[in-house]
C-alpha positions in Angstrom: 124.8 77.7 84.9 121.6 78.8 83.2 120.4 82.2 84.6 116.8 82.4 85.6 114.9 85.7 85.9 111.6 85.9 87.7 109.3 88.9 87.0 106.5 89.0 89.6 103.5 91.2 90.4 99.7 91.0 90.0 97.8 90.8 86.8 98.1 94.1 84.7 100.9 95.4 86.9 103.2 95.7 83.7 105.2 92.4 83.9 105.3 91.9 80.1 106.1 95.6 79.4 108.9 95.3 81.9 110.3 92.4 80.2 110.0 94.1 76.7 111.2 97.5 77.5 113.6 96.9 80.2 114.8 93.3 80.8 115.4 92.4 77.3 117.4 95.7 76.6 120.1 94.7 79.1 123.5 93.9 77.6 124.3 91.5 80.2 121.7 89.1 79.0 123.3 85.9 77.2 123.0 85.6 73.4 120.7 82.6 72.4 117.3 81.0 73.0 115.2 82.6 75.7 112.2 80.6 76.9 109.6 83.0 78.5 107.3 81.0 80.8 104.0 82.8 80.9 102.2 81.8 84.0 99.4 84.1 83.2 98.4 86.2 80.2 97.5 89.9 80.1 96.8 92.5 77.5 100.3 92.9 76.3 101.9 90.2 74.1 105.3 89.7 72.4 105.2 90.5 68.7 106.6 88.2 66.1 109.4 90.7 65.5 110.3 90.8 69.2 110.4 87.0 69.2 112.8 87.0 66.4 115.1 89.7 67.5 115.5 88.4 71.1 115.1 84.7 70.2 112.2 84.3 72.5 110.3 81.0 73.0 106.9 82.0 74.8 105.6 79.0 76.7 102.2 79.3 78.4 102.1 77.5 81.9 98.7 76.7 83.2 99.4 76.1 86.7 102.1 76.0 89.4 102.1 72.2 89.5 103.5 72.2 85.9 106.8 73.3 87.4 108.1 69.8 88.2 111.8 68.9 88.1 111.0 66.7 85.0 109.4 69.5 83.1 112.3 71.8 83.7 114.9 69.3 82.8 113.1 68.5 79.6 112.9 72.2 78.8 116.6 72.5 79.2 117.2 69.6 76.8 114.7 70.7 74.2 115.5 74.4 74.2 119.1 74.6 75.1 118.4 78.1 76.8 120.9 80.8 77.1 118.5 82.1 80.0 115.0 81.5 81.2 112.5 84.2 82.1 109.6 83.4 84.2 106.6 85.9 84.0 105.1 84.9 87.4 101.4 84.4 88.3 100.3 87.2 90.7 98.0 84.7 92.5 100.7 82.1 93.2 102.8 81.9 96.3 106.3 83.2 95.4 108.1 81.9 98.4 106.4 78.3 98.0 107.5 78.3 94.3 111.1 79.1 95.2 111.3 76.1 97.4 110.5 73.7 94.5 113.2 71.4 93.1 114.8 72.9 90.2 117.6 71.5 87.9 121.2 72.1 89.5 122.3 74.0 86.3 119.6 76.6 86.8 120.6 79.5 88.9 118.3 82.3 90.1 120.0 85.5 88.7 117.2 88.1 89.8 113.7 88.8 90.8 112.0 91.8 89.5 108.6 93.1 90.5 106.1 95.4 88.8 103.3 97.4 90.6 100.3 99.2 89.0 100.5 102.5 91.3 96.9 103.5 90.2 95.5 100.3 92.2 98.1 100.1 94.9 96.0 101.7 97.7 93.0 99.5 97.0 95.1 96.4 96.8 97.1 97.1 100.1 93.9 97.4 101.8 92.2 94.3 100.5 94.9 91.9 99.3 97.8 93.0 101.4 99.3 89.5 102.3 99.1 88.2 98.6 100.5 91.4 97.3 103.4 91.6 99.8 104.3 87.8 98.9 104.9 88.9 95.4 107.6 91.4 96.4 109.3 90.1 99.5 112.1 88.4 97.7 112.5 91.0 94.9 115.7 92.7 94.0 113.9 95.4 92.2 110.4 96.8 92.4 109.1 99.2 89.8 105.9 101.0 90.8 104.4 102.6 87.6 101.6 104.9 86.9 102.0 106.8 90.2 99.7 109.9 90.8 101.2 113.0 92.2 99.2 112.5 95.4 100.1 108.8 95.9 101.5 108.0 99.4 104.8 106.7 98.4 106.3 106.6 102.0 103.7 104.2 103.3 104.2 101.7 100.5 108.0 102.0 100.6 108.4 101.4 104.3 106.1 98.5 104.1 108.4 96.8 101.6 111.7 98.0 103.1 110.8 96.4 106.4 110.2 93.0 104.7 112.8 93.3 102.1 115.6 96.0 103.1 117.8 95.0 100.2 115.2 95.8 97.5 115.5 98.7 95.3 112.2 100.6 94.8 111.7 102.8 91.7 108.4 105.0 91.5 107.5 106.2 88.0 104.9 108.9 87.2 101.8 108.2 84.8 104.2 109.5 82.0 107.0 107.0 82.9 109.4 109.5 84.4 111.2 108.3 87.5 110.2 110.0 90.8 113.0 110.4 93.0 112.5 109.6 96.8 114.2 112.3 98.9 114.5 113.7 102.5 111.5 115.7 102.0 109.3 112.5 101.9 110.2 111.6 105.2 107.8 112.3 108.3 110.5 113.8 110.5 113.2 116.6 109.9 116.1 114.4 109.0 118.3 117.5 108.4 118.0 118.5 112.0 121.0 117.5 114.3 118.6 115.8 116.6 115.0 114.7 116.4 112.3 112.4 118.1 110.6 109.6 116.4 106.8 109.3 116.9 105.5 105.6 117.2 104.0 105.9 113.7 107.3 106.8 112.3 109.4 104.1 113.6 109.0 101.9 110.6 109.8 104.5 108.0 113.0 105.5 109.9 114.1 102.0 110.3 113.6 101.1 106.6 115.1 104.3 105.5 118.1 104.1 107.7 118.7 100.6 106.5 118.8 101.8 102.9 120.5 105.2 103.4 122.7 104.9 106.6 124.7 107.8 105.6 121.8 110.0 105.9 121.7 109.6 109.7 125.4 109.6 110.6 126.0 111.7 113.8 122.3 112.4 114.3 121.0 112.1 117.8 117.8 110.3 117.7 115.2 109.8 120.5 112.3 107.2 120.6 110.2 104.7 122.7 111.6 101.2 122.5 111.7 97.8 123.9 115.2 96.9 125.1 116.3 93.5 124.2 119.7 91.7 124.6 120.1 88.4 122.6 121.9 85.4 124.3 125.6 85.9 123.9 125.6 89.6 123.2 128.1 91.5 125.6 126.5 93.6 128.5 127.8 96.7 126.7 125.4 96.1 123.9 121.7 95.7 123.4 119.1 96.2 120.7 116.5 99.0 121.1 113.5 98.4 118.8 110.0 97.8 118.2 107.7 95.0 117.0 106.4 95.9 113.6 103.4 94.3 111.6 104.5 94.6 108.1 101.8 92.4 106.4 99.3 91.0 108.7 98.8 89.9 112.2 100.6 86.5 111.6 103.7 88.4 110.4 104.9 90.6 113.4 108.8 90.8 113.8 111.1 92.8 116.1 113.2 95.5 114.3 116.1 97.3 115.7 119.7 98.2 115.3 122.5 97.2 117.6 123.4 99.7 120.1 126.7 100.0 121.9 127.4 101.7 125.4 130.7 102.7 127.1 129.9 100.5 130.0 127.7 97.6 130.9 124.1 98.2 131.1 121.5 96.7 133.3 117.8 96.7 132.3 114.7 94.7 132.2 114.9 92.6 129.1 111.9 93.5 126.7 111.2 96.4 129.1 110.1 99.8 127.7 112.6 102.8 127.6 112.8 106.2 126.1 116.2 106.2 124.5 118.5 108.6 123.0 121.2 107.4 120.7 123.6 108.7 118.1 123.5 107.0 114.8 126.7 105.5 113.2 127.9 102.9 110.8 130.4 100.1 110.7 131.7 97.9 107.9 130.3 94.3 107.8 129.7 91.6 105.3 126.4 91.8 103.3 124.8 88.3 104.3 123.5 88.0 100.6 126.5 89.0 98.6 129.4 88.7 101.0 130.6 92.2 99.9 131.6 94.8 102.6 128.8 97.4 103.4 128.2 100.0 105.8 125.7 98.8 108.6 123.9 101.0 111.0 125.0 100.8 114.6 123.7 103.0 117.4 125.8 104.8 120.2 124.0 104.8 123.6 123.5 108.3 125.2 120.8 108.0 127.8 117.5 106.3 128.7 114.7 106.3 131.2 112.1 103.8 132.1 108.8 104.2 130.2 105.2 102.9 130.3 104.4 100.5 127.6 102.3 102.2 124.8 98.7 101.4 124.3 99.6 99.7 121.0 102.8 97.9 121.4 103.0 96.8 117.8 103.7 99.5 115.2 101.4 99.0 112.2 102.1 100.4 108.7 
């Protein structure tokens, strides 16, 4: 199997620099020829020394239609690659690209994304859908050149709602890693009990998905819609909210399963103020099959509530 690594992100987000300084330095890369498929060209290029040391074969790709099955098969025959790196075009649709027919001996080994923190707020305001498409499948997202006053919480929760499994790293303008801690959260996670405001539901759901141990035994109150999927026992339900992560066309219901000591009756999709205790249970990760700790809520109490003026939580 030939490993394929995709590096996505908008132009000048630092894709080539990431390949040079990070990806090519990993000792798990195979020894041998490495075609680098350049789907767009920025200011940073590979030097002749880098090409020689890492056995790189840069190939410029003019458009997405170039990626036909025959092109990929010919690349395999002519280059005999140890692995392939695709520096993706920031204006292409990554999800459509991943649906293309590729050789059976090509295996997607990782998707890594880079983000220019200097332009992040402007891009999120004007190119949000295109921007999110570049990162929705990513295993690792590096946000570089972050100013001290940058709103990291908003970006992080937008990504985590769409891609909970992604690892997000923020770097300062000097290249130092900025740790995301409890103090960045908009509620007091250190308290034994707290209430979520509507605007904070997305942040809580995203952070609890990634750091469930942070919330174990916490009592949490919030306004939610109650939903019981077909086949779920009457002692369980899902309290959650509809969240718009990218655009109006991308609204989804997000919530953790909740268990009660006895059967509960409620209006399906009705509104309730609910209080729960946060816990975790072991389950298999849907992507890797490995055991992980998954959030589960323990029902404490609830009361009927009026629907909010804005039923959809925006980011």
